mmCIF entry with sequence, helices, sheets and N, C-alpha, C, O atoms, coordinates in Angstrom:
data_MODEL
# 
_entry.id   MODEL 
# 
_entity.id                         1 
_entity.type                       polymer 
_entity.pdbx_number_of_molecules   1 
# 
_entity_poly.entity_id                      1 
_entity_poly.type                           'polypeptide(L)' 
_entity_poly.nstd_linkage                   no 
_entity_poly.nstd_monomer                   no 
_entity_poly.pdbx_seq_one_letter_code       MVFLVAALLVMGVVLGTVAHTPLPVTLAGAAFIAIWLSLFTAREVRARGRRN 
_entity_poly.pdbx_seq_one_letter_code_can   MVFLVAALLVMGVVLGTVAHTPLPVTLAGAAFIAIWLSLFTAREVRARGRRN 
_entity_poly.pdbx_strand_id                 A 
# 
loop_
_entity_poly_seq.entity_id 
_entity_poly_seq.num 
_entity_poly_seq.mon_id 
_entity_poly_seq.hetero 
1 1  MET n 
1 2  VAL n 
1 3  PHE n 
1 4  LEU n 
1 5  VAL n 
1 6  ALA n 
1 7  ALA n 
1 8  LEU n 
1 9  LEU n 
1 10 VAL n 
1 11 MET n 
1 12 GLY n 
1 13 VAL n 
1 14 VAL n 
1 15 LEU n 
1 16 GLY n 
1 17 THR n 
1 18 VAL n 
1 19 ALA n 
1 20 HIS n 
1 21 THR n 
1 22 PRO n 
1 23 LEU n 
1 24 PRO n 
1 25 VAL n 
1 26 THR n 
1 27 LEU n 
1 28 ALA n 
1 29 GLY n 
1 30 ALA n 
1 31 ALA n 
1 32 PHE n 
1 33 ILE n 
1 34 ALA n 
1 35 ILE n 
1 36 TRP n 
1 37 LEU n 
1 38 SER n 
1 39 LEU n 
1 40 PHE n 
1 41 THR n 
1 42 ALA n 
1 43 ARG n 
1 44 GLU n 
1 45 VAL n 
1 46 ARG n 
1 47 ALA n 
1 48 ARG n 
1 49 GLY n 
1 50 ARG n 
1 51 ARG n 
1 52 ASN n 
# 
_struct_asym.id          A 
_struct_asym.entity_id   1 
# 
loop_
_struct_conf.conf_type_id 
_struct_conf.id 
_struct_conf.pdbx_PDB_helix_id 
_struct_conf.beg_label_comp_id 
_struct_conf.beg_label_asym_id 
_struct_conf.beg_label_seq_id 
_struct_conf.pdbx_beg_PDB_ins_code 
_struct_conf.end_label_comp_id 
_struct_conf.end_label_asym_id 
_struct_conf.end_label_seq_id 
_struct_conf.pdbx_end_PDB_ins_code 
_struct_conf.beg_auth_comp_id 
_struct_conf.beg_auth_asym_id 
_struct_conf.beg_auth_seq_id 
_struct_conf.end_auth_comp_id 
_struct_conf.end_auth_asym_id 
_struct_conf.end_auth_seq_id 
_struct_conf.pdbx_PDB_helix_class 
_struct_conf.details 
_struct_conf.pdbx_PDB_helix_length 
HELX_P HELX_P1 AA1 VAL A 2  ? LEU A 15 ? VAL A 2  LEU A 15 1 ? 14 
HELX_P HELX_P2 AA2 VAL A 18 ? HIS A 20 ? VAL A 18 HIS A 20 5 ? 3  
HELX_P HELX_P3 AA3 LEU A 23 ? ARG A 51 ? LEU A 23 ARG A 51 1 ? 29 
# 
_struct_conf_type.id          HELX_P 
_struct_conf_type.criteria    ? 
_struct_conf_type.reference   ? 
# 
loop_
_atom_site.group_PDB 
_atom_site.id 
_atom_site.type_symbol 
_atom_site.label_atom_id 
_atom_site.label_alt_id 
_atom_site.label_comp_id 
_atom_site.label_asym_id 
_atom_site.label_entity_id 
_atom_site.label_seq_id 
_atom_site.pdbx_PDB_ins_code 
_atom_site.Cartn_x 
_atom_site.Cartn_y 
_atom_site.Cartn_z 
_atom_site.occupancy 
_atom_site.B_iso_or_equiv 
_atom_site.pdbx_formal_charge 
_atom_site.auth_seq_id 
_atom_site.auth_comp_id 
_atom_site.auth_asym_id 
_atom_site.auth_atom_id 
_atom_site.pdbx_PDB_model_num 
ATOM 1   N N  . MET A 1 1  ? 0.326  -8.623  -1.387  1.00 0.00 ? 1  MET A N  1 
ATOM 2   C CA . MET A 1 1  ? 0.443  -7.192  -1.500  1.00 0.00 ? 1  MET A CA 1 
ATOM 3   C C  . MET A 1 1  ? -0.215 -6.516  -0.298  1.00 0.00 ? 1  MET A C  1 
ATOM 4   O O  . MET A 1 1  ? 0.339  -5.574  0.267   1.00 0.00 ? 1  MET A O  1 
ATOM 5   N N  . VAL A 1 2  ? -1.380 -6.991  0.086   1.00 0.00 ? 2  VAL A N  1 
ATOM 6   C CA . VAL A 1 2  ? -2.042 -6.429  1.254   1.00 0.00 ? 2  VAL A CA 1 
ATOM 7   C C  . VAL A 1 2  ? -1.178 -6.712  2.481   1.00 0.00 ? 2  VAL A C  1 
ATOM 8   O O  . VAL A 1 2  ? -1.090 -5.882  3.386   1.00 0.00 ? 2  VAL A O  1 
ATOM 9   N N  . PHE A 1 3  ? -0.544 -7.878  2.512   1.00 0.00 ? 3  PHE A N  1 
ATOM 10  C CA . PHE A 1 3  ? 0.354  -8.206  3.627   1.00 0.00 ? 3  PHE A CA 1 
ATOM 11  C C  . PHE A 1 3  ? 1.509  -7.199  3.688   1.00 0.00 ? 3  PHE A C  1 
ATOM 12  O O  . PHE A 1 3  ? 1.911  -6.770  4.770   1.00 0.00 ? 3  PHE A O  1 
ATOM 13  N N  . LEU A 1 4  ? 2.033  -6.831  2.528   1.00 0.00 ? 4  LEU A N  1 
ATOM 14  C CA . LEU A 1 4  ? 3.126  -5.860  2.497   1.00 0.00 ? 4  LEU A CA 1 
ATOM 15  C C  . LEU A 1 4  ? 2.694  -4.501  3.042   1.00 0.00 ? 4  LEU A C  1 
ATOM 16  O O  . LEU A 1 4  ? 3.428  -3.880  3.812   1.00 0.00 ? 4  LEU A O  1 
ATOM 17  N N  . VAL A 1 5  ? 1.529  -4.045  2.654   1.00 0.00 ? 5  VAL A N  1 
ATOM 18  C CA . VAL A 1 5  ? 1.036  -2.761  3.159   1.00 0.00 ? 5  VAL A CA 1 
ATOM 19  C C  . VAL A 1 5  ? 0.814  -2.835  4.661   1.00 0.00 ? 5  VAL A C  1 
ATOM 20  O O  . VAL A 1 5  ? 1.177  -1.916  5.395   1.00 0.00 ? 5  VAL A O  1 
ATOM 21  N N  . ALA A 1 6  ? 0.212  -3.941  5.121   1.00 0.00 ? 6  ALA A N  1 
ATOM 22  C CA . ALA A 1 6  ? -0.018 -4.096  6.567   1.00 0.00 ? 6  ALA A CA 1 
ATOM 23  C C  . ALA A 1 6  ? 1.311  -4.169  7.326   1.00 0.00 ? 6  ALA A C  1 
ATOM 24  O O  . ALA A 1 6  ? 1.446  -3.589  8.404   1.00 0.00 ? 6  ALA A O  1 
ATOM 25  N N  . ALA A 1 7  ? 2.286  -4.882  6.763   1.00 0.00 ? 7  ALA A N  1 
ATOM 26  C CA . ALA A 1 7  ? 3.583  -4.985  7.431   1.00 0.00 ? 7  ALA A CA 1 
ATOM 27  C C  . ALA A 1 7  ? 4.266  -3.628  7.540   1.00 0.00 ? 7  ALA A C  1 
ATOM 28  O O  . ALA A 1 7  ? 4.856  -3.307  8.571   1.00 0.00 ? 7  ALA A O  1 
ATOM 29  N N  . LEU A 1 8  ? 4.186  -2.832  6.478   1.00 0.00 ? 8  LEU A N  1 
ATOM 30  C CA . LEU A 1 8  ? 4.767  -1.494  6.504   1.00 0.00 ? 8  LEU A CA 1 
ATOM 31  C C  . LEU A 1 8  ? 4.055  -0.593  7.513   1.00 0.00 ? 8  LEU A C  1 
ATOM 32  O O  . LEU A 1 8  ? 4.694  0.205   8.199   1.00 0.00 ? 8  LEU A O  1 
ATOM 33  N N  . LEU A 1 9  ? 2.743  -0.723  7.598   1.00 0.00 ? 9  LEU A N  1 
ATOM 34  C CA . LEU A 1 9  ? 1.983  0.074   8.550   1.00 0.00 ? 9  LEU A CA 1 
ATOM 35  C C  . LEU A 1 9  ? 2.356  -0.297  9.969   1.00 0.00 ? 9  LEU A C  1 
ATOM 36  O O  . LEU A 1 9  ? 2.552  0.579   10.811  1.00 0.00 ? 9  LEU A O  1 
ATOM 37  N N  . VAL A 1 10 ? 2.458  -1.599  10.245  1.00 0.00 ? 10 VAL A N  1 
ATOM 38  C CA . VAL A 1 10 ? 2.835  -2.053  11.583  1.00 0.00 ? 10 VAL A CA 1 
ATOM 39  C C  . VAL A 1 10 ? 4.252  -1.613  11.907  1.00 0.00 ? 10 VAL A C  1 
ATOM 40  O O  . VAL A 1 10 ? 4.521  -1.161  13.019  1.00 0.00 ? 10 VAL A O  1 
ATOM 41  N N  . MET A 1 11 ? 5.149  -1.739  10.961  1.00 0.00 ? 11 MET A N  1 
ATOM 42  C CA . MET A 1 11 ? 6.530  -1.302  11.179  1.00 0.00 ? 11 MET A CA 1 
ATOM 43  C C  . MET A 1 11 ? 6.568  0.189   11.491  1.00 0.00 ? 11 MET A C  1 
ATOM 44  O O  . MET A 1 11 ? 7.290  0.621   12.389  1.00 0.00 ? 11 MET A O  1 
ATOM 45  N N  . GLY A 1 12 ? 5.790  0.974   10.750  1.00 0.00 ? 12 GLY A N  1 
ATOM 46  C CA . GLY A 1 12 ? 5.739  2.408   11.011  1.00 0.00 ? 12 GLY A CA 1 
ATOM 47  C C  . GLY A 1 12 ? 5.211  2.749   12.394  1.00 0.00 ? 12 GLY A C  1 
ATOM 48  O O  . GLY A 1 12 ? 5.710  3.666   13.047  1.00 0.00 ? 12 GLY A O  1 
ATOM 49  N N  . VAL A 1 13 ? 4.208  2.017   12.837  1.00 0.00 ? 13 VAL A N  1 
ATOM 50  C CA . VAL A 1 13 ? 3.669  2.230   14.173  1.00 0.00 ? 13 VAL A CA 1 
ATOM 51  C C  . VAL A 1 13 ? 4.704  1.863   15.228  1.00 0.00 ? 13 VAL A C  1 
ATOM 52  O O  . VAL A 1 13 ? 4.892  2.581   16.209  1.00 0.00 ? 13 VAL A O  1 
ATOM 53  N N  . VAL A 1 14 ? 5.369  0.737   15.010  1.00 0.00 ? 14 VAL A N  1 
ATOM 54  C CA . VAL A 1 14 ? 6.370  0.300   15.994  1.00 0.00 ? 14 VAL A CA 1 
ATOM 55  C C  . VAL A 1 14 ? 7.518  1.279   16.061  1.00 0.00 ? 14 VAL A C  1 
ATOM 56  O O  . VAL A 1 14 ? 8.017  1.575   17.146  1.00 0.00 ? 14 VAL A O  1 
ATOM 57  N N  . LEU A 1 15 ? 7.945  1.784   14.922  1.00 0.00 ? 15 LEU A N  1 
ATOM 58  C CA . LEU A 1 15 ? 9.064  2.725   14.898  1.00 0.00 ? 15 LEU A CA 1 
ATOM 59  C C  . LEU A 1 15 ? 8.660  4.127   15.337  1.00 0.00 ? 15 LEU A C  1 
ATOM 60  O O  . LEU A 1 15 ? 9.520  4.950   15.648  1.00 0.00 ? 15 LEU A O  1 
ATOM 61  N N  . GLY A 1 16 ? 7.365  4.403   15.365  1.00 0.00 ? 16 GLY A N  1 
ATOM 62  C CA . GLY A 1 16 ? 6.919  5.692   15.865  1.00 0.00 ? 16 GLY A CA 1 
ATOM 63  C C  . GLY A 1 16 ? 6.664  6.733   14.779  1.00 0.00 ? 16 GLY A C  1 
ATOM 64  O O  . GLY A 1 16 ? 6.228  7.842   15.087  1.00 0.00 ? 16 GLY A O  1 
ATOM 65  N N  . THR A 1 17 ? 6.924  6.403   13.532  1.00 0.00 ? 17 THR A N  1 
ATOM 66  C CA . THR A 1 17 ? 6.742  7.381   12.467  1.00 0.00 ? 17 THR A CA 1 
ATOM 67  C C  . THR A 1 17 ? 5.269  7.708   12.281  1.00 0.00 ? 17 THR A C  1 
ATOM 68  O O  . THR A 1 17 ? 4.894  8.876   12.184  1.00 0.00 ? 17 THR A O  1 
ATOM 69  N N  . VAL A 1 18 ? 4.450  6.695   12.232  1.00 0.00 ? 18 VAL A N  1 
ATOM 70  C CA . VAL A 1 18 ? 3.027  6.879   11.997  1.00 0.00 ? 18 VAL A CA 1 
ATOM 71  C C  . VAL A 1 18 ? 2.280  7.249   13.281  1.00 0.00 ? 18 VAL A C  1 
ATOM 72  O O  . VAL A 1 18 ? 1.142  7.715   13.232  1.00 0.00 ? 18 VAL A O  1 
ATOM 73  N N  . ALA A 1 19 ? 2.914  7.042   14.399  1.00 0.00 ? 19 ALA A N  1 
ATOM 74  C CA . ALA A 1 19 ? 2.263  7.285   15.691  1.00 0.00 ? 19 ALA A CA 1 
ATOM 75  C C  . ALA A 1 19 ? 1.953  8.765   15.900  1.00 0.00 ? 19 ALA A C  1 
ATOM 76  O O  . ALA A 1 19 ? 1.117  9.103   16.738  1.00 0.00 ? 19 ALA A O  1 
ATOM 77  N N  . HIS A 1 20 ? 2.610  9.648   15.156  1.00 0.00 ? 20 HIS A N  1 
ATOM 78  C CA . HIS A 1 20 ? 2.401  11.069  15.335  1.00 0.00 ? 20 HIS A CA 1 
ATOM 79  C C  . HIS A 1 20 ? 1.261  11.609  14.470  1.00 0.00 ? 20 HIS A C  1 
ATOM 80  O O  . HIS A 1 20 ? 0.877  12.770  14.607  1.00 0.00 ? 20 HIS A O  1 
ATOM 81  N N  . THR A 1 21 ? 0.727  10.783  13.592  1.00 0.00 ? 21 THR A N  1 
ATOM 82  C CA . THR A 1 21 ? -0.406 11.217  12.774  1.00 0.00 ? 21 THR A CA 1 
ATOM 83  C C  . THR A 1 21 ? -1.680 10.532  13.284  1.00 0.00 ? 21 THR A C  1 
ATOM 84  O O  . THR A 1 21 ? -1.613 9.434   13.836  1.00 0.00 ? 21 THR A O  1 
ATOM 85  N N  . PRO A 1 22 ? -2.812 11.163  13.107  1.00 0.00 ? 22 PRO A N  1 
ATOM 86  C CA . PRO A 1 22 ? -4.068 10.556  13.547  1.00 0.00 ? 22 PRO A CA 1 
ATOM 87  C C  . PRO A 1 22 ? -4.337 9.228   12.788  1.00 0.00 ? 22 PRO A C  1 
ATOM 88  O O  . PRO A 1 22 ? -3.929 9.063   11.638  1.00 0.00 ? 22 PRO A O  1 
ATOM 89  N N  . LEU A 1 23 ? -5.013 8.321   13.447  1.00 0.00 ? 23 LEU A N  1 
ATOM 90  C CA . LEU A 1 23 ? -5.280 7.014   12.848  1.00 0.00 ? 23 LEU A CA 1 
ATOM 91  C C  . LEU A 1 23 ? -6.042 7.105   11.526  1.00 0.00 ? 23 LEU A C  1 
ATOM 92  O O  . LEU A 1 23 ? -5.690 6.382   10.594  1.00 0.00 ? 23 LEU A O  1 
ATOM 93  N N  . PRO A 1 24 ? -7.080 7.964   11.390  1.00 0.00 ? 24 PRO A N  1 
ATOM 94  C CA . PRO A 1 24 ? -7.758 8.060   10.083  1.00 0.00 ? 24 PRO A CA 1 
ATOM 95  C C  . PRO A 1 24 ? -6.833 8.490   8.942   1.00 0.00 ? 24 PRO A C  1 
ATOM 96  O O  . PRO A 1 24 ? -6.988 8.032   7.810   1.00 0.00 ? 24 PRO A O  1 
ATOM 97  N N  . VAL A 1 25 ? -5.879 9.362   9.237   1.00 0.00 ? 25 VAL A N  1 
ATOM 98  C CA . VAL A 1 25 ? -4.933 9.804   8.214   1.00 0.00 ? 25 VAL A CA 1 
ATOM 99  C C  . VAL A 1 25 ? -4.045 8.643   7.817   1.00 0.00 ? 25 VAL A C  1 
ATOM 100 O O  . VAL A 1 25 ? -3.776 8.441   6.633   1.00 0.00 ? 25 VAL A O  1 
ATOM 101 N N  . THR A 1 26 ? -3.593 7.887   8.785   1.00 0.00 ? 26 THR A N  1 
ATOM 102 C CA . THR A 1 26 ? -2.762 6.716   8.533   1.00 0.00 ? 26 THR A CA 1 
ATOM 103 C C  . THR A 1 26 ? -3.504 5.685   7.696   1.00 0.00 ? 26 THR A C  1 
ATOM 104 O O  . THR A 1 26 ? -2.956 5.151   6.732   1.00 0.00 ? 26 THR A O  1 
ATOM 105 N N  . LEU A 1 27 ? -4.732 5.408   8.059   1.00 0.00 ? 27 LEU A N  1 
ATOM 106 C CA . LEU A 1 27 ? -5.519 4.420   7.314   1.00 0.00 ? 27 LEU A CA 1 
ATOM 107 C C  . LEU A 1 27 ? -5.838 4.909   5.898   1.00 0.00 ? 27 LEU A C  1 
ATOM 108 O O  . LEU A 1 27 ? -5.874 4.117   4.957   1.00 0.00 ? 27 LEU A O  1 
ATOM 109 N N  . ALA A 1 28 ? -6.068 6.217   5.755   1.00 0.00 ? 28 ALA A N  1 
ATOM 110 C CA . ALA A 1 28 ? -6.311 6.761   4.419   1.00 0.00 ? 28 ALA A CA 1 
ATOM 111 C C  . ALA A 1 28 ? -5.049 6.626   3.554   1.00 0.00 ? 28 ALA A C  1 
ATOM 112 O O  . ALA A 1 28 ? -5.134 6.279   2.375   1.00 0.00 ? 28 ALA A O  1 
ATOM 113 N N  . GLY A 1 29 ? -3.902 6.896   4.137   1.00 0.00 ? 29 GLY A N  1 
ATOM 114 C CA . GLY A 1 29 ? -2.635 6.729   3.414   1.00 0.00 ? 29 GLY A CA 1 
ATOM 115 C C  . GLY A 1 29 ? -2.393 5.279   3.024   1.00 0.00 ? 29 GLY A C  1 
ATOM 116 O O  . GLY A 1 29 ? -1.962 4.989   1.908   1.00 0.00 ? 29 GLY A O  1 
ATOM 117 N N  . ALA A 1 30 ? -2.672 4.380   3.945   1.00 0.00 ? 30 ALA A N  1 
ATOM 118 C CA . ALA A 1 30 ? -2.501 2.944   3.655   1.00 0.00 ? 30 ALA A CA 1 
ATOM 119 C C  . ALA A 1 30 ? -3.467 2.509   2.544   1.00 0.00 ? 30 ALA A C  1 
ATOM 120 O O  . ALA A 1 30 ? -3.096 1.728   1.668   1.00 0.00 ? 30 ALA A O  1 
ATOM 121 N N  . ALA A 1 31 ? -4.687 3.010   2.582   1.00 0.00 ? 31 ALA A N  1 
ATOM 122 C CA . ALA A 1 31 ? -5.656 2.653   1.537   1.00 0.00 ? 31 ALA A CA 1 
ATOM 123 C C  . ALA A 1 31 ? -5.217 3.215   0.177   1.00 0.00 ? 31 ALA A C  1 
ATOM 124 O O  . ALA A 1 31 ? -5.351 2.548   -0.850  1.00 0.00 ? 31 ALA A O  1 
ATOM 125 N N  . PHE A 1 32 ? -4.703 4.415   0.181   1.00 0.00 ? 32 PHE A N  1 
ATOM 126 C CA . PHE A 1 32 ? -4.206 5.028   -1.055  1.00 0.00 ? 32 PHE A CA 1 
ATOM 127 C C  . PHE A 1 32 ? -3.061 4.204   -1.656  1.00 0.00 ? 32 PHE A C  1 
ATOM 128 O O  . PHE A 1 32 ? -3.024 3.963   -2.863  1.00 0.00 ? 32 PHE A O  1 
ATOM 129 N N  . ILE A 1 33 ? -2.144 3.783   -0.812  1.00 0.00 ? 33 ILE A N  1 
ATOM 130 C CA . ILE A 1 33 ? -1.003 2.974   -1.283  1.00 0.00 ? 33 ILE A CA 1 
ATOM 131 C C  . ILE A 1 33 ? -1.501 1.625   -1.810  1.00 0.00 ? 33 ILE A C  1 
ATOM 132 O O  . ILE A 1 33 ? -1.020 1.152   -2.840  1.00 0.00 ? 33 ILE A O  1 
ATOM 133 N N  . ALA A 1 34 ? -2.458 1.001   -1.115  1.00 0.00 ? 34 ALA A N  1 
ATOM 134 C CA . ALA A 1 34 ? -2.984 -0.273  -1.552  1.00 0.00 ? 34 ALA A CA 1 
ATOM 135 C C  . ALA A 1 34 ? -3.675 -0.165  -2.920  1.00 0.00 ? 34 ALA A C  1 
ATOM 136 O O  . ALA A 1 34 ? -3.516 -1.035  -3.776  1.00 0.00 ? 34 ALA A O  1 
ATOM 137 N N  . ILE A 1 35 ? -4.443 0.916   -3.110  1.00 0.00 ? 35 ILE A N  1 
ATOM 138 C CA . ILE A 1 35 ? -5.117 1.123   -4.405  1.00 0.00 ? 35 ILE A CA 1 
ATOM 139 C C  . ILE A 1 35 ? -4.089 1.390   -5.479  1.00 0.00 ? 35 ILE A C  1 
ATOM 140 O O  . ILE A 1 35 ? -4.206 0.872   -6.590  1.00 0.00 ? 35 ILE A O  1 
ATOM 141 N N  . TRP A 1 36 ? -3.085 2.188   -5.173  1.00 0.00 ? 36 TRP A N  1 
ATOM 142 C CA . TRP A 1 36 ? -2.027 2.506   -6.132  1.00 0.00 ? 36 TRP A CA 1 
ATOM 143 C C  . TRP A 1 36 ? -1.295 1.234   -6.573  1.00 0.00 ? 36 TRP A C  1 
ATOM 144 O O  . TRP A 1 36 ? -1.051 1.038   -7.764  1.00 0.00 ? 36 TRP A O  1 
ATOM 145 N N  . LEU A 1 37 ? -0.949 0.381   -5.621  1.00 0.00 ? 37 LEU A N  1 
ATOM 146 C CA . LEU A 1 37 ? -0.274 -0.866  -5.939  1.00 0.00 ? 37 LEU A CA 1 
ATOM 147 C C  . LEU A 1 37 ? -1.185 -1.816  -6.741  1.00 0.00 ? 37 LEU A C  1 
ATOM 148 O O  . LEU A 1 37 ? -0.716 -2.517  -7.638  1.00 0.00 ? 37 LEU A O  1 
ATOM 149 N N  . SER A 1 38 ? -2.467 -1.834  -6.418  1.00 0.00 ? 38 SER A N  1 
ATOM 150 C CA . SER A 1 38 ? -3.415 -2.681  -7.154  1.00 0.00 ? 38 SER A CA 1 
ATOM 151 C C  . SER A 1 38 ? -3.539 -2.241  -8.601  1.00 0.00 ? 38 SER A C  1 
ATOM 152 O O  . SER A 1 38 ? -3.532 -3.073  -9.509  1.00 0.00 ? 38 SER A O  1 
ATOM 153 N N  . LEU A 1 39 ? -3.654 -0.927  -8.823  1.00 0.00 ? 39 LEU A N  1 
ATOM 154 C CA . LEU A 1 39 ? -3.752 -0.406  -10.176 1.00 0.00 ? 39 LEU A CA 1 
ATOM 155 C C  . LEU A 1 39 ? -2.469 -0.678  -10.976 1.00 0.00 ? 39 LEU A C  1 
ATOM 156 O O  . LEU A 1 39 ? -2.527 -1.038  -12.152 1.00 0.00 ? 39 LEU A O  1 
ATOM 157 N N  . PHE A 1 40 ? -1.316 -0.503  -10.324 1.00 0.00 ? 40 PHE A N  1 
ATOM 158 C CA . PHE A 1 40 ? -0.042 -0.774  -10.988 1.00 0.00 ? 40 PHE A CA 1 
ATOM 159 C C  . PHE A 1 40 ? 0.066  -2.252  -11.361 1.00 0.00 ? 40 PHE A C  1 
ATOM 160 O O  . PHE A 1 40 ? 0.513  -2.582  -12.459 1.00 0.00 ? 40 PHE A O  1 
ATOM 161 N N  . THR A 1 41 ? -0.337 -3.135  -10.461 1.00 0.00 ? 41 THR A N  1 
ATOM 162 C CA . THR A 1 41 ? -0.306 -4.582  -10.728 1.00 0.00 ? 41 THR A CA 1 
ATOM 163 C C  . THR A 1 41 ? -1.221 -4.929  -11.886 1.00 0.00 ? 41 THR A C  1 
ATOM 164 O O  . THR A 1 41 ? -0.835 -5.684  -12.779 1.00 0.00 ? 41 THR A O  1 
ATOM 165 N N  . ALA A 1 42 ? -2.421 -4.391  -11.879 1.00 0.00 ? 42 ALA A N  1 
ATOM 166 C CA . ALA A 1 42 ? -3.360 -4.677  -12.965 1.00 0.00 ? 42 ALA A CA 1 
ATOM 167 C C  . ALA A 1 42 ? -2.810 -4.193  -14.309 1.00 0.00 ? 42 ALA A C  1 
ATOM 168 O O  . ALA A 1 42 ? -2.940 -4.875  -15.326 1.00 0.00 ? 42 ALA A O  1 
ATOM 169 N N  . ARG A 1 43 ? -2.198 -3.015  -14.300 1.00 0.00 ? 43 ARG A N  1 
ATOM 170 C CA . ARG A 1 43 ? -1.608 -2.488  -15.537 1.00 0.00 ? 43 ARG A CA 1 
ATOM 171 C C  . ARG A 1 43 ? -0.487 -3.382  -16.042 1.00 0.00 ? 43 ARG A C  1 
ATOM 172 O O  . ARG A 1 43 ? -0.409 -3.661  -17.238 1.00 0.00 ? 43 ARG A O  1 
ATOM 173 N N  . GLU A 1 44 ? 0.382  -3.833  -15.143 1.00 0.00 ? 44 GLU A N  1 
ATOM 174 C CA . GLU A 1 44 ? 1.489  -4.698  -15.518 1.00 0.00 ? 44 GLU A CA 1 
ATOM 175 C C  . GLU A 1 44 ? 1.019  -6.051  -16.023 1.00 0.00 ? 44 GLU A C  1 
ATOM 176 O O  . GLU A 1 44 ? 1.569  -6.576  -16.991 1.00 0.00 ? 44 GLU A O  1 
ATOM 177 N N  . VAL A 1 45 ? 0.028  -6.609  -15.393 1.00 0.00 ? 45 VAL A N  1 
ATOM 178 C CA . VAL A 1 45 ? -0.527 -7.891  -15.833 1.00 0.00 ? 45 VAL A CA 1 
ATOM 179 C C  . VAL A 1 45 ? -1.143 -7.766  -17.212 1.00 0.00 ? 45 VAL A C  1 
ATOM 180 O O  . VAL A 1 45 ? -0.968 -8.640  -18.061 1.00 0.00 ? 45 VAL A O  1 
ATOM 181 N N  . ARG A 1 46 ? -1.860 -6.686  -17.432 1.00 0.00 ? 46 ARG A N  1 
ATOM 182 C CA . ARG A 1 46 ? -2.467 -6.441  -18.746 1.00 0.00 ? 46 ARG A CA 1 
ATOM 183 C C  . ARG A 1 46 ? -1.391 -6.250  -19.828 1.00 0.00 ? 46 ARG A C  1 
ATOM 184 O O  . ARG A 1 46 ? -1.526 -6.748  -20.946 1.00 0.00 ? 46 ARG A O  1 
ATOM 185 N N  . ALA A 1 47 ? -0.334 -5.530  -19.477 1.00 0.00 ? 47 ALA A N  1 
ATOM 186 C CA . ALA A 1 47 ? 0.746  -5.279  -20.450 1.00 0.00 ? 47 ALA A CA 1 
ATOM 187 C C  . ALA A 1 47 ? 1.491  -6.577  -20.739 1.00 0.00 ? 47 ALA A C  1 
ATOM 188 O O  . ALA A 1 47 ? 1.905  -6.803  -21.876 1.00 0.00 ? 47 ALA A O  1 
ATOM 189 N N  . ARG A 1 48 ? 1.671  -7.426  -19.742 1.00 0.00 ? 48 ARG A N  1 
ATOM 190 C CA . ARG A 1 48 ? 2.366  -8.699  -19.948 1.00 0.00 ? 48 ARG A CA 1 
ATOM 191 C C  . ARG A 1 48 ? 1.519  -9.598  -20.856 1.00 0.00 ? 48 ARG A C  1 
ATOM 192 O O  . ARG A 1 48 ? 2.058  -10.354 -21.664 1.00 0.00 ? 48 ARG A O  1 
ATOM 193 N N  . GLY A 1 49 ? 0.210  -9.512  -20.721 1.00 0.00 ? 49 GLY A N  1 
ATOM 194 C CA . GLY A 1 49 ? -0.656 -10.317 -21.573 1.00 0.00 ? 49 GLY A CA 1 
ATOM 195 C C  . GLY A 1 49 ? -0.567 -9.915  -23.026 1.00 0.00 ? 49 GLY A C  1 
ATOM 196 O O  . GLY A 1 49 ? -0.729 -10.761 -23.906 1.00 0.00 ? 49 GLY A O  1 
ATOM 197 N N  . ARG A 1 50 ? -0.315 -8.650  -23.303 1.00 0.00 ? 50 ARG A N  1 
ATOM 198 C CA . ARG A 1 50 ? -0.200 -8.174  -24.666 1.00 0.00 ? 50 ARG A CA 1 
ATOM 199 C C  . ARG A 1 50 ? 1.138  -8.597  -25.300 1.00 0.00 ? 50 ARG A C  1 
ATOM 200 O O  . ARG A 1 50 ? 1.223  -8.811  -26.510 1.00 0.00 ? 50 ARG A O  1 
ATOM 201 N N  . ARG A 1 51 ? 2.173  -8.711  -24.465 1.00 0.00 ? 51 ARG A N  1 
ATOM 202 C CA . ARG A 1 51 ? 3.491  -9.076  -24.997 1.00 0.00 ? 51 ARG A CA 1 
ATOM 203 C C  . ARG A 1 51 ? 3.560  -10.536 -25.388 1.00 0.00 ? 51 ARG A C  1 
ATOM 204 O O  . ARG A 1 51 ? 4.290  -10.890 -26.314 1.00 0.00 ? 51 ARG A O  1 
ATOM 205 N N  . ASN A 1 52 ? 2.821  -11.390 -24.708 1.00 0.00 ? 52 ASN A N  1 
ATOM 206 C CA . ASN A 1 52 ? 2.892  -12.845 -24.974 1.00 0.00 ? 52 ASN A CA 1 
ATOM 207 C C  . ASN A 1 52 ? 1.983  -13.259 -26.100 1.00 0.00 ? 52 ASN A C  1 
ATOM 208 O O  . ASN A 1 52 ? 1.926  -14.439 -26.446 1.00 0.00 ? 52 ASN A O  1 
# 
């Protein structure tokens, strides 16, 4: 999952989309997405445990 976030960030920099925003803003956005994905994964794992 962290690899996915890093890959998207690198792709954005290469394509120039993220290059127009300051680095701290980009890193804050990447951290937000990583936390969001982590919480979603934890919720799904917990829900799957209840179904089984």
